[in-house]
N, C-alpha and C positions, 0 to 999 in steps of 0.2 A: 444276128444275136449270139450265135455260137462263138463267133470270134470275139465278141465283147466279153463273154463269160470266160473264154480261154485267156484273154488278156488280164482280166481281174484275178483269175486263179494264178496266172503267171506272176502278177504283181504281188499277190499274197505270198507266194512261194519265195519270191525275191526278198520281200520284207522279212519273212521268217528267217531266211539265210543271213540277212544283215543283222537281225536281232541276235541270232545265235552266235555270229562272229563277234558282235559287240560284247555279249556275255562272256565268251571265251577270253577276249582281250581284257575285260574287267577282272576276271579271275586271275589271269596272268599278272596284271598290274597289282592286284591285292597281294598275291603271293610274293611278288618282288618287293613290295612295300613292307610286308611283314619281315622278310629276310633282311632288308636294309635296316629296319627298326631294331631287330634283334642284334645285328652286327654293331649298330650304334650303341645300344645298351651295353653290350659286352665291352666295347672300347671304353665307354665312360666308366664302367666298373673297374676295368684294368687300370685306367688312368687314376682313378680315385685310390685304388689299392697301392699304386706306386707312390702317390703323394703321401698317403698315410704312412707307408713304410719309410719313406724318406724323412718325414717329420719325426717319426719315432726314433730313427737312427740319430738324427740331429739332436733331439732332446736327450737321448741317452749319452751322447758325446758331451753335451753341455753339463749334464748332471755329473758325469764322471770327472770332468774338469773341475767342477765346483767342489766335489768331494775331495779331490786331490788338493785343491787350494786350501780348503778348510783343514785338512790333515797337516799340510805344511805350516799353516798358521798355528795350529795346536803345538806342533813340534817346536816352533820358534818361541811360543809362549812358555812352554814347559822348560825350554832351554834357558829362557830369561829367569824363570823362577829358580832353576838350579844354580844360576849365577849369583843369587843373593847369598851373601856370606851367612854362615850359621849363627854368628854372634848377633847379626842384625835381626834375624828371625827370632832369636831368643829374646832380644830386647823388645821386639814388638809383642811377643807373647806375654812378657812380664808387664808391659804397659796395659794390655787388654785385661789381664787378670787383676791388675791393680785397680783399674777402672771399675770392674765388677765388684771388687771388694769394697769400694766406696759407696756402692749403691745399697 
């Protein structure tokens, strides 16, 4: 009977050792998973920041080009207005004043 009790105690000790080793392994896996998850979150954040920065630069460049184009168009339009002869402008002003005089 003593040997049976010793065997049971030995099995219990072995089972405790297995459970303790499994807990240690579980803690190591959890720590590794947390580290991996944090690294993944960090990488996603960096990727997102890079995309936002790239998009912002692209939009700023498009906006700058659009403003430059609008300024060039304004210069062309003002140049065209400047090309109108003074006597034609005077004639148009007289026609407008004449029209208002009729009303």
